[in-house]
LUMDREN-107947 format. One record per residue (C-alpha): residue in one letter; x, y, z. Coordinates in nm, 3 decimals. Each point is the difference from the previous one (the first is absolute). Last residue first. Layout:
residues N
+---------+---------+---------+---------+
! residuo !       X !       Y !       Z !
+---------+---------+---------+---------+
!       a !       X !       Y !       Z !
...
+---------+---------+---------+---------+
This chain:
residues 304
+---------+---------+---------+---------+
! residuo !       X !       Y !       Z !
+---------+---------+---------+---------+
!       g !   6.744 !  -3.073 !   3.736 !
!       h !  -0.366 !   0.040 !  -0.098 !
!       g !  -0.044 !  -0.285 !  -0.242 !
!       i !  -0.227 !   0.101 !  -0.274 !
!       p !  -0.233 !  -0.260 !  -0.178 !
!       e !  -0.042 !   0.119 !  -0.364 !
!       l !  -0.129 !   0.362 !  -0.031 !
!       i !  -0.273 !   0.215 !  -0.130 !
!       t !  -0.126 !  -0.243 !  -0.262 !
!       r !  -0.267 !  -0.165 !   0.200 !
!       k !  -0.308 !   0.217 !  -0.079 !
!       d !  -0.338 !  -0.074 !   0.135 !
!       h !  -0.292 !  -0.176 !  -0.165 !
!       q !  -0.325 !   0.069 !  -0.167 !
!       e !   0.086 !  -0.086 !  -0.358 !
!       h !  -0.154 !   0.216 !  -0.283 !
!       h !  -0.066 !  -0.215 !  -0.307 !
!       l !   0.116 !   0.294 !  -0.215 !
!       k !  -0.067 !  -0.081 !  -0.362 !
!       e !   0.268 !   0.192 !  -0.209 !
!       s !   0.231 !  -0.293 !  -0.017 !
!       g !  -0.016 !  -0.030 !  -0.377 !
!       k !   0.334 !   0.179 !  -0.065 !
!       k !   0.242 !  -0.077 !   0.269 !
!       p !  -0.015 !   0.172 !   0.347 !
!       v !   0.220 !   0.304 !   0.079 !
!       g !   0.352 !  -0.083 !   0.109 !
!       h !   0.188 !   0.323 !  -0.051 !
!       e !   0.007 !   0.306 !   0.227 !
!       y !  -0.015 !   0.375 !  -0.107 !
!       r !  -0.380 !   0.036 !   0.024 !
!       m !   0.007 !  -0.183 !   0.337 !
!       e !   0.136 !   0.296 !   0.183 !
!       d !  -0.320 !   0.199 !  -0.082 !
!       f !  -0.204 !  -0.294 !   0.148 !
!       r !   0.211 !   0.001 !   0.314 !
!       k !  -0.051 !   0.373 !   0.057 !
!       r !  -0.373 !  -0.007 !  -0.066 !
!       l !  -0.050 !  -0.294 !   0.242 !
!       s !   0.203 !   0.164 !   0.272 !
!       e !  -0.193 !   0.320 !  -0.053 !
!       k !  -0.333 !  -0.183 !   0.032 !
!       l !   0.107 !  -0.197 !   0.308 !
!       d !   0.165 !   0.283 !   0.200 !
!       p !   0.221 !  -0.215 !   0.220 !
!       f !  -0.092 !  -0.112 !   0.347 !
!       k !   0.224 !   0.179 !   0.244 !
!       m !   0.317 !  -0.115 !   0.185 !
!       k !   0.162 !   0.110 !   0.322 !
!       w !   0.063 !  -0.361 !   0.095 !
!       t !  -0.212 !   0.027 !   0.314 !
!       k !  -0.265 !   0.194 !  -0.196 !
!       l !   0.005 !  -0.280 !  -0.264 !
!       q !  -0.057 !  -0.260 !   0.265 !
!       k !  -0.314 !   0.169 !   0.116 !
!       a !  -0.121 !   0.016 !  -0.359 !
!       l !   0.066 !  -0.362 !  -0.047 !
!       f !  -0.222 !  -0.096 !   0.295 !
!       e !  -0.288 !   0.221 !  -0.126 !
!       t !   0.028 !  -0.128 !  -0.366 !
!       d !  -0.315 !  -0.211 !  -0.017 !
!       g !   0.040 !  -0.228 !  -0.310 !
!       w !  -0.246 !   0.041 !  -0.290 !
!       f !  -0.267 !  -0.231 !  -0.120 !
!       r !  -0.218 !  -0.027 !  -0.309 !
!       v !   0.257 !  -0.153 !  -0.227 !
!       p !  -0.168 !  -0.190 !  -0.288 !
!       w !   0.114 !  -0.366 !  -0.065 !
!       e !  -0.180 !  -0.121 !  -0.333 !
!       e !  -0.058 !   0.356 !  -0.100 !
!       e !  -0.369 !   0.085 !  -0.069 !
!       g !  -0.147 !   0.129 !  -0.321 !
!       a !   0.041 !   0.338 !  -0.190 !
!       e !   0.322 !   0.101 !  -0.159 !
!       l !   0.173 !   0.325 !   0.082 !
!       e !   0.177 !   0.093 !  -0.316 !
!       y !   0.348 !   0.170 !  -0.046 !
!       d !   0.169 !   0.226 !  -0.252 !
!       f !   0.311 !   0.197 !   0.099 !
!       d !   0.089 !   0.348 !   0.100 !
!       r !   0.307 !   0.047 !   0.229 !
!       e !  -0.050 !   0.179 !   0.342 !
!       g !  -0.379 !   0.004 !   0.005 !
!       a !  -0.015 !  -0.351 !  -0.127 !
!       l !   0.202 !  -0.111 !   0.298 !
!       v !  -0.242 !   0.158 !   0.248 !
!       r !  -0.301 !  -0.150 !  -0.192 !
!       v !   0.162 !  -0.346 !   0.014 !
!       m !   0.031 !   0.038 !   0.383 !
!       q !  -0.362 !   0.097 !   0.028 !
!       a !  -0.113 !  -0.300 !  -0.208 !
!       v !   0.209 !  -0.244 !   0.209 !
!       t !  -0.158 !   0.139 !   0.314 !
!       i !   0.146 !   0.244 !   0.255 !
!       k !  -0.050 !   0.003 !   0.379 !
!       e !   0.243 !   0.247 !   0.167 !
!       p !   0.163 !  -0.189 !   0.295 !
!       h !   0.271 !  -0.139 !  -0.229 !
!       n !   0.091 !  -0.357 !   0.058 !
!       l !   0.206 !  -0.209 !   0.237 !
!       n !  -0.203 !  -0.176 !   0.268 !
!       t !   0.212 !  -0.097 !   0.301 !
!       i !   0.039 !  -0.341 !   0.183 !
!       n !   0.254 !   0.001 !   0.299 !
!       i !   0.161 !  -0.277 !   0.193 !
!       v !   0.260 !   0.131 !   0.228 !
!       r !   0.225 !  -0.187 !   0.254 !
!       k !   0.147 !   0.230 !   0.251 !
!       r !   0.294 !   0.240 !  -0.022 !
!       e !  -0.115 !   0.192 !  -0.305 !
!       f !   0.294 !   0.204 !  -0.140 !
!       d !   0.069 !  -0.229 !  -0.300 !
!       l !  -0.375 !  -0.025 !  -0.067 !
!       t !  -0.014 !   0.381 !  -0.062 !
!       d !   0.293 !  -0.025 !  -0.252 !
!       a !  -0.179 !  -0.263 !  -0.198 !
!       a !  -0.329 !   0.209 !   0.013 !
!       k !   0.180 !   0.303 !  -0.142 !
!       m !   0.127 !  -0.216 !  -0.287 !
!       l !  -0.336 !  -0.119 !  -0.075 !
!       v !  -0.139 !   0.356 !  -0.001 !
!       e !   0.268 !   0.126 !  -0.229 !
!       g !  -0.071 !  -0.288 !  -0.247 !
!       v !  -0.372 !   0.086 !  -0.009 !
!       w !   0.099 !   0.362 !  -0.071 !
!       e !   0.222 !  -0.114 !  -0.293 !
!       s !  -0.286 !  -0.219 !  -0.122 !
!       p !  -0.239 !   0.295 !  -0.026 !
!       l !  -0.335 !  -0.082 !   0.172 !
!       p !  -0.329 !  -0.124 !  -0.139 !
!       n !  -0.358 !   0.035 !   0.152 !
!       m !  -0.124 !  -0.243 !  -0.273 !
!       l !  -0.383 !  -0.054 !   0.055 !
!       s !  -0.177 !  -0.187 !  -0.274 !
!       k !  -0.263 !   0.200 !  -0.195 !
!       g !   0.184 !   0.012 !  -0.324 !
!       m !  -0.313 !  -0.040 !  -0.209 !
!       g !   0.027 !  -0.373 !   0.076 !
!       h !   0.270 !  -0.056 !  -0.255 !
!       i !   0.237 !   0.255 !  -0.130 !
!       h !   0.088 !   0.016 !  -0.378 !
!       v !   0.306 !   0.198 !  -0.078 !
!       k !   0.031 !   0.140 !  -0.351 !
!       g !   0.300 !   0.042 !  -0.227 !
!       g !   0.154 !   0.322 !  -0.121 !
!       t !   0.359 !  -0.142 !   0.049 !
!       t !   0.145 !   0.199 !   0.279 !
!       a !  -0.311 !   0.101 !   0.189 !
!       a !  -0.143 !  -0.355 !  -0.038 !
!       w !   0.321 !  -0.166 !   0.117 !
!       n !   0.024 !   0.241 !   0.293 !
!       c !  -0.351 !  -0.104 !   0.096 !
!       m !   0.100 !  -0.356 !  -0.016 !
!       p !   0.312 !   0.068 !   0.214 !
!       m !  -0.222 !   0.175 !   0.254 !
!       l !  -0.252 !  -0.283 !   0.038 !
!       r !   0.214 !  -0.306 !   0.006 !
!       r !   0.054 !  -0.212 !  -0.311 !
!       p !   0.363 !   0.121 !  -0.063 !
!       q !   0.116 !  -0.116 !   0.344 !
!       e !   0.115 !   0.294 !   0.221 !
!       g !   0.374 !   0.063 !   0.030 !
!       p !   0.000 !   0.363 !   0.098 !
!       g !  -0.305 !   0.109 !   0.203 !
!       f !  -0.351 !  -0.077 !   0.118 !
!       a !  -0.127 !  -0.152 !   0.325 !
!       y !  -0.328 !  -0.189 !   0.082 !
!       r !  -0.169 !  -0.123 !   0.306 !
!       l !   0.286 !  -0.098 !   0.223 !
!       r !  -0.043 !  -0.209 !   0.316 !
!       f !   0.311 !   0.067 !   0.211 !
!       t !   0.116 !  -0.271 !   0.250 !
!       w !   0.240 !   0.094 !   0.288 !
!       l !   0.170 !  -0.302 !   0.163 !
!       k !   0.265 !  -0.020 !   0.272 !
!       e !   0.248 !  -0.281 !   0.075 !
!       i !  -0.119 !  -0.245 !  -0.279 !
!       y !   0.074 !  -0.363 !   0.090 !
!       g !  -0.128 !   0.080 !   0.350 !
!       l !  -0.294 !  -0.236 !   0.004 !
!       q !  -0.244 !   0.296 !   0.007 !
!       a !   0.184 !   0.157 !  -0.293 !
!       l !  -0.030 !  -0.331 !  -0.202 !
!       y !  -0.373 !   0.002 !   0.069 !
!       h !  -0.051 !   0.357 !  -0.104 !
!       a !   0.208 !  -0.057 !  -0.325 !
!       y !  -0.204 !  -0.314 !  -0.069 !
!       e !  -0.331 !   0.189 !   0.050 !
!       e !   0.127 !   0.278 !  -0.230 !
!       s !   0.087 !  -0.262 !  -0.264 !
!       v !  -0.346 !  -0.157 !   0.025 !
!       r !  -0.167 !   0.339 !  -0.038 !
!       k !   0.205 !   0.069 !  -0.316 !
!       s !  -0.096 !  -0.332 !  -0.137 !
!       i !  -0.361 !   0.048 !   0.065 !
!       g !  -0.001 !   0.357 !  -0.134 !
!       h !   0.149 !  -0.106 !  -0.328 !
!       p !  -0.246 !  -0.301 !  -0.034 !
!       v !  -0.315 !   0.221 !   0.055 !
!       v !  -0.267 !  -0.021 !   0.261 !
!       p !   0.215 !   0.116 !   0.297 !
!       v !  -0.061 !  -0.161 !   0.353 !
!       h !  -0.059 !   0.289 !   0.244 !
!       k !   0.078 !   0.125 !   0.347 !
!       v !   0.032 !   0.379 !   0.017 !
!       e !   0.309 !   0.106 !   0.203 !
!       e !   0.146 !   0.231 !  -0.253 !
!       r !  -0.300 !   0.229 !  -0.033 !
!       l !  -0.229 !   0.007 !  -0.297 !
!       k !  -0.186 !   0.279 !  -0.162 !
!       g !  -0.279 !  -0.124 !  -0.238 !
!       e !  -0.064 !  -0.341 !  -0.152 !
!       l !   0.110 !  -0.351 !   0.059 !
!       g !   0.041 !  -0.291 !  -0.243 !
!       y !   0.372 !   0.070 !  -0.065 !
!       y !   0.169 !   0.128 !   0.319 !
!       v !   0.308 !  -0.221 !  -0.035 !
!       a !   0.059 !   0.173 !  -0.325 !
!       q !   0.116 !   0.284 !   0.212 !
!       s !   0.353 !  -0.136 !  -0.068 !
!       s !   0.316 !  -0.103 !   0.180 !
!       l !   0.336 !   0.177 !   0.055 !
!       y !   0.184 !  -0.161 !   0.287 !
!       v !   0.238 !   0.203 !   0.225 !
!       l !   0.193 !  -0.267 !   0.170 !
!       n !   0.241 !   0.017 !   0.309 !
!       g !   0.256 !  -0.264 !   0.004 !
!       r !   0.018 !  -0.386 !  -0.038 !
!       f !   0.045 !  -0.055 !  -0.375 !
!       h !   0.103 !  -0.359 !  -0.095 !
!       r !  -0.305 !  -0.221 !  -0.046 !
!       v !  -0.208 !   0.326 !   0.008 !
!       f !   0.081 !   0.079 !  -0.367 !
!       n !  -0.101 !  -0.362 !  -0.110 !
!       l !  -0.338 !   0.062 !   0.191 !
!       l !  -0.040 !   0.328 !  -0.183 !
!       l !   0.058 !  -0.157 !  -0.331 !
!       q !  -0.246 !  -0.276 !   0.076 !
!       v !  -0.279 !   0.234 !   0.096 !
!       n !  -0.047 !   0.284 !  -0.260 !
!       m !   0.178 !  -0.135 !  -0.304 !
!       e !  -0.107 !  -0.370 !   0.071 !
!       l !  -0.364 !   0.093 !   0.061 !
!       d !  -0.015 !   0.216 !  -0.323 !
!       r !   0.167 !  -0.282 !  -0.185 !
!       w !  -0.273 !  -0.242 !   0.113 !
!       p !  -0.268 !   0.259 !  -0.077 !
!       e !   0.092 !  -0.015 !  -0.372 !
!       k !  -0.266 !   0.186 !  -0.206 !
!       r !  -0.168 !   0.214 !   0.263 !
!       s !   0.325 !   0.049 !   0.214 !
!       l !   0.175 !   0.091 !  -0.319 !
!       a !  -0.265 !   0.267 !  -0.091 !
!       a !   0.023 !   0.148 !   0.350 !
!       s !   0.358 !   0.074 !  -0.072 !
!       s !   0.224 !   0.115 !   0.279 !
!       n !   0.149 !  -0.339 !   0.097 !
!       g !   0.248 !   0.020 !   0.285 !
!       v !   0.315 !   0.168 !   0.128 !
!       v !  -0.013 !   0.331 !   0.191 !
!       y !   0.194 !  -0.104 !   0.315 !
!       i !   0.174 !   0.288 !   0.190 !
!       a !   0.269 !  -0.163 !   0.209 !
!       s !   0.166 !   0.040 !   0.339 !
!       p !   0.294 !  -0.151 !   0.201 !
!       f !   0.173 !  -0.134 !  -0.308 !
!       e !   0.226 !  -0.304 !   0.076 !
!       k !  -0.244 !  -0.253 !  -0.131 !
!       l !  -0.031 !   0.168 !  -0.342 !
!       h !   0.268 !  -0.203 !  -0.185 !
!       v !  -0.197 !  -0.323 !   0.064 !
!       a !  -0.298 !   0.127 !  -0.208 !
!       g !   0.019 !  -0.244 !  -0.285 !
!       e !   0.032 !  -0.301 !   0.220 !
!       p !  -0.351 !  -0.126 !  -0.021 !
!       t !  -0.025 !   0.089 !  -0.370 !
!       s !  -0.237 !   0.235 !  -0.178 !
!       l !   0.126 !   0.281 !   0.224 !
!       d !   0.304 !   0.064 !  -0.214 !
!       v !   0.205 !   0.276 !   0.160 !
!       k !   0.308 !   0.179 !  -0.144 !
!       v !   0.116 !   0.287 !   0.232 !
!       k !   0.084 !   0.342 !  -0.125 !
!       t !   0.155 !   0.272 !   0.221 !
!       f !  -0.114 !   0.337 !  -0.118 !
!       c !   0.200 !   0.281 !  -0.164 !
!       d !  -0.012 !  -0.198 !  -0.323 !
!       k !  -0.359 !   0.066 !  -0.061 !
!       i !  -0.216 !  -0.296 !  -0.025 !
!       g !  -0.168 !  -0.108 !  -0.330 !
!       e !   0.336 !  -0.139 !  -0.126 !
!       p !  -0.029 !  -0.276 !   0.265 !
!       h !  -0.250 !  -0.168 !  -0.227 !
!       e !  -0.066 !  -0.375 !   0.071 !
!       h !  -0.119 !  -0.042 !   0.358 !
!       y !   0.076 !   0.319 !   0.173 !
!       s !   0.051 !   0.128 !   0.361 !
!       f !   0.063 !   0.360 !   0.107 !
!       a !   0.236 !   0.065 !   0.290 !
!       f !  -0.077 !   0.299 !   0.219 !
!       s !   0.181 !   0.201 !   0.251 !
!       d !   0.327 !   0.114 !  -0.174 !
!       g !  -0.192 !   0.108 !  -0.313 !
!       m !  -0.252 !   0.197 !   0.211 !
+---------+---------+---------+---------+
């Protein structure tokens, strides 16, 4: 894969293995992506992943989810695999197919929906050759921010602290391992290369097994004991929806892939975390659980 992919970075090239080509990109400026104009395909996973940030500073959320994408497309003209978010479904309940028409009721969902619409518009104009949008629910793996669910549980297991989870942990998670998500995105990029006609797809990206925050915590606590409390009361932005995975399942058959064993993946990752650093600082035991997807899989990847 080292000869096929180039990984972009903004400030930290040391985070990319030396076997890969590294390209410096700064999407905060109109000319920051000029080096990407020669790449025929890209996997774009840039954007704000923090629901808390969108609540406190919605203007920054809009800039990170929309303006950075527009700066990217100023120069890029190839096939695009775009990682979006199921935050676009906020305000709905139950199983949701990709074609549902809805205006999200939270800032993070609004900005993600706007970015999707811009990508769709630019594809129709021909600025993007082919487009495949994946709406991710939640992913876990190396590089997660300390305030996310698994790092907080790791902190509790490591230090003897206690994790407090709002809303009795009723929100749906349906998470996926980040390395599996990365493989899906790379398969999609290869698929677009072989499509002769213009393609505009939207695909839900979540595990088909419905699992709540509370159920996920219990799985982790069964692997490594730690103290936690499910607190009563309603979350500000509870997740009562899940993405229909019918279309994704069909693609997985084509790619000879299967959905991962969810509970085994959670246990394996949580066991790995005991040997890692970066637990939250003392006094951070309150988990204001953020309902958002993970964005630390990759920076934008040029498929060369």
